[in-house]
N, C-alpha and C positions, 0 to 999 in steps of 0.2 A: 504493500500500500504506500509506504514511504517513497519507494522508488518511483511509483507512478506519479505521485504528487510532485516529487522533485523533478521528474522528467517534464511534467506539465509546466512547472515554474521556469525550467530552462527554456522551454519553447516560447513562453511569454516574454522572457528577457530578450531572447533573440529577436522577436518581432519588434520590441521597443527599440533595441539597438539599431536594427535595420531602418526603422522609421526615422530615428534621429539622424542617421547618416544621410538618408534621403532628403530630409529637411535641410540639413547643412549644405548638401550639394545644390539644392534648389536656391538657398539664400546666396550661395557663391555665384550661381548662374545669374541671379537677379541683379547683383551688384555690377555696375557697368562703368565704362569710361565715357566721358562726355567731352567733346571738343567744342569750345565756343569762342566767339570773337567779339561779342557785345552782350549787354543786358545781363551782367553778372548776377545781380540779386535775383532776377527771375530764374536763372539757371540753378542757383542755390536753392531757391524755394521749391523748384520742381524736381530736384534730385532726391534719390532714395538713400537711406542709410547704407553706408559702405561705398557709395559711388565716388569716383575720382573725376574731378573737373580739371581739364587741361586748358590753359589759356594761351591763345595766340598773342604775339607781340602787339602791344597797343596800350592805351590808357583806359582804365575802367573806373567808373565813377563810384566813389564811396558816399556815404557810409555803407558798410556791408555787415549784415547780421546773420550769424550762422547758428541754427537751432537743431542741427542733426549731425551725427558722426559721418563726416565726409572728408575728402582730401581736396585741397585746391593747390594745383601745381602750375607754376609759371616757368619762366626762363628769361633769356636775354630780352630786354625791352618790354617786359610785362610790368605795368605800373597800376597800382590801385591808389587813387588820389581822393582824399577827403575834401570837404568843402570848408575847412577852417573852423568847424564846430564839432564838439564831441569826439568820439573815437572814429578812426578810419575803419577798423575791423573789430567787431565785438563777437566773442565766441561764448555761446551759452549751451554747449553740448559737450559731452565727453567724447574722447577719441577723435578729435579733429586734428588734421595735419595741414600746416601751411608751409609751402616750400617754393623757393625760386621767385619770390615776389619783391618788387620795390613798393614800399608802403610809405606814403607821405601825406601831409596836409591835415593833421589833427587840429582840434581846437587848442586854445592857449590858456584855459582856466584851470588853475591848480585845485580849486574847490570842487570841481567835478572830475578831477584826475583824467583829463583828456589824454588819450594815448593813441599811438599808431596801431598797436594790437592790444586788446583788452581781453584777458582770460578770466571770466567770471568764476564763481565758486562751482558752477555746473560743469566747468571745462576740465574735469578730471582726466589726467593722462593726455592732455593736448600736447602736440609737438609743433614747435615753431623753429624751423631750421633753414639755413642757407638763403636768408632773405637780406635785402637792403632796406633798412628802416631809418629814414632820414627826415630831418626837419619836422619832427613831432615834439610835442611838449614832453611826454613820457614815451620812451621807445616801446617797451613791452611791460605791461602791468599784469603780474600774476596775482589776482585778487581772490585768494582762497581756493585756487585750482590745485588740488592735491596731485602730486606725482606728475606735474607738468614739466616739460623739457623745453628749454630755450637754448639752442646750440648753433654754433658756426654762422652766426649772423654778423653783418656789419651794421653797427648802430651809430648814427651821427645825430647828436642833439642840437638844440638851438644855440646860436652864437649872438643873435641880435637882441638878447634880453639880459637884464641884470641877473647875476648868478642866483640870487634867492628867488627869482621869478621863473627860473628854468625847472624842467622836470628831470628825472633820472633816466639813465640808459635802460636799466632793467629794475623794476620795483616789485618787491615781493611782500605780500601781507597774508599772514595766517595760511600758508600753503605748505603743509608738511610733505616732505618727500620731493619737493620741486628741485630740479637740477638746472643750473645755468653754467654752460661750458663752451669753451672754444670761440667765444664772441670777441670781436674787436669793437671797443666802445670808445667814443671820443666826443668831447664837448658836452653840453648840458650841465647839470649840477653834480650829482654823484654817478659813478659808473654803475654800481650795483648797490641798491638800498633795500634792506630787509628789516621788517618791523613785526614783532609779535608772531614769530614763527618757530619752527623746530625741524630738525632732521633734514636740513637742506645741504646741498653740495654745490659749491662754486669753484670751478677748476678750469685751468688752462685758458683763462680770459686775458686779453691784452687791453689795458685800460689806460688812456692818456688824455691829458688836457682837460681834467675835471677838477672838482673840489676834493672829494674823497673817492679813491678807487673802489673800495668795498667798505660799506658803512652798516654796522650791525647795531640794532636796537632791540632789546628784549627778545633775543633769539638764542635758543639753546640746542645743545646736542647736534651741532652742525660742523661742516668742514669747509675750509678755505685752502685750496691746494693748487700749487704751481701756477699762480696768477702773476702777471707782470704789471706793475704800476710805474708809469713813467711820466715825469713832469707834472705831477699833481700836487696839491697842497699837502695832503695826507694820503699815505698808501692804504693802510688797513686800520680802521677805527672800530674797536670792539667795545660796545657800551652796554651796560646793564644786562649782560649775558653770561651764561655759564656753560661749561663743558663744550667749548668750541676748540677745534683743532686748526691751527694756523701752520701749514707745513709746506716747505719748498717754494715759497713765494719770493718775488724780487721787487724791491722798492729802489728805483733808479732815478736820481735827480728830483725826487719829491722835495718841496721847498721847506715844509714845516716839521712834519713827523713822518718817519717810516712806518712805525707801528704804534698805535695809541691804545691804552687800556683805560677805561673809565668805569668803575664799579663792575669790573669783569673778574670772575672768580672761576678757579679750576679750569683754566685755559691752558692748552699745550701749544707752545711756540717753538717749532723745531725746524732746523735747517733752512732758515730764511736768510736772505742777503739784503742789507740796507746799505746802499752806496750812493755817492754823488753829492753829499753835502747838505742834507737837511739840517735844520736847527737841532733836532733831537732824533737820534736813530730810533730809540724806544722811549716813550713817556708813559709812566705808570702812576695812575691816580686812584687811590683807595681800592686797590685790587689785591686779592689775597689768594694764596694756595695755587699759584700758577707755576707751570714748568716752562722754563726758558732755557733751551739747550741747543748747542751746536749751530748758533747763528753767527753770521759775519756782520759786524757793525763797524762801518769804516767811513772815515772822512766827514764825520758830523761835528757840529759845534759841541754837542754833548752826546756821549755814547748812550747812557741810560740815565734818566732822571726819575727818582722816586719821590713821592710826596703823599701826604694825607694818610699816613698810617698804613701803608701797604706792607703786609707781613707774610711770613711763612711761604715765601716764593723760592723755588729751587732754580738757581741761576748758575749753570756750570757748562763747561765745554764750549763757551762762546769765544769769539775772537774780537777784541777791541783794538782796531787798527787805525792809527793816525787821527783819532778824534782830538779836537782841541782840548776838551775836558772829558776824561773817560767816564766818570760817574759824578752825578750831582745828587747828594743826599744830605738833607739838613735834619738831623735828629740825634737823640742821645742813645738810641739802641745800637747794639752791635748786630750787623747783618753778615752772616757767613755765606760767601759765594763760592763754595766748593762742596762736592758731594762724593763721599767714599774715596777720598784721596785724589780727586780730579777737579781742578779749578778751571780757570779761564786763561786765555792768552792775552797779554797786555803788551802792546808794541812799545810802550815807554818804560817797561820794567827792565832795568839793567841788573840782571841777577846772575847767579852762578848755579851750576848743577854739578857738584863735585862727584856724586855717585852715578851720574849718567842715566838716571831713571826718567828723564824728561820732565821732572817737576823741580821748580826752583827751590833752592835750599832755604830761602827766607820767605815769610809771608809778604803779601803785597797789600798796601792800603792805597786805593786810588784817590782818596780824599782825606785831608787832615784838618786840623783846627784852623790853619791859615785859610784854606778854601772856604770853610764855613763862615769865617769872619768876612771874607770878600763877598760871599753871596748875600749875607745879611746887610753889609754896608759897602756898596760898590765904590764909594769915594775912597775907601781904604787902599785902593790900588796904588795910590800915590806913595804909599809906604812900603811897597813890595821889596825894595832893595835897601830898606833902612836896617840899621844894626839890630833894632828890636825884633823885627820879623825874622831876620836871619838867626838870631838867638833862639826864637821860638821854634823854628824848624829844627835846629840842632837839638834842642831839649827834647822834642817829641821823638826824634830818631834815637836818642840815647835812653830815653825813659818812656817806653810805649804806654805806660799807665797814664800819661798826661793826655792821651787822646780822649776826646769827649764822647766817643762812639762813632759809628760809621760803618762803611763796607770793609770787610776783611776777606781776602782770598788766601786761605791757608795752604793751598796747593796749586799755585799758578803754573801754567804750562810754559815750557821754554820755547816751543815752536808752534807756529800757527798750523792747525790741521791742514793736510794737503788739499782737501776739497774746498778750502776757503782761501786759497792763495789769491792774492790781489796782483793782477798782472800790470 
């Protein structure tokens, strides 16, 4: 009896499976490719889910609203042009793909977040790739669209407006799982701005001539990997965020800060290079329990500035090369900048290594009492070569207990790590 029932069950399961396969094949057959030369909105409205719309070269009028999962594929000379109001393309469906388009002509109102491409919260899994997105207020806005991907686009923001009136290249709000990668972003306000989100990945983007290359606000458990920031005010600004990984990025010729922490906790900063003379390679404000290792900090006015009670940070294995001031820290606490017998490399540390273990024989203090006096009272620079200051420096070297607190590297490296060589 059991065998007969089981045999009957297998027969029913086989019928169901065959039916599903048949329906899947039917749906695949229904999805079609559509070639159009005009009336794009009408073609979008008339398309079925899964259709691909191929655009011939020409200019298509926006705004465009997409309410179903379709693909719109362009190529050389395909332009979708807005009317200077609102968004050029608004996506309100999951699984939409936009590729090979030039998108231009959004509105200019920040209060309505006018964008070249606007991915609403319904646009889960949307893909925006290989497009030219130019002269819009915001290039691409990922507004709650989970798992959206924005990759390999060229994004050019507005230059004819004051910086605070411009939009961002890519803006992300509350879009867990969103990925922004391989884009070239220039002009506008910030390259990538993310607010109130989590589990995002920003990688391999080239960002130049903006205010902040990557700007984090209230964003947790995310990664910033292998991006290049060139000629911006600040490279990577991490604010009010936790559990962020900043790995393998480059800040080149950014003017004010290479990397900035503001109320950022439990952040990993690994294998980044800051070069080209910003005022501060790294600025840390009220940020705690961060790991800062194996970074090259070179040619800045200040290598690292600590302030506002930042504590319990692991800072080791970094190379401080040719900074006018290696560390600026005003405080009475001692901060140890070595871990398990490995400190940092300091280009101005004239030290000996008698046992040849690669670690200097003496500890290194990048700032002393004289430095702190000068930071508090800049006019005291007039006394730098006075007998009193020279006596103070000698006394501190002879009697370390006179130091008021500050940064101490108990295991300074004798050589700069090979991967950080400055050519």
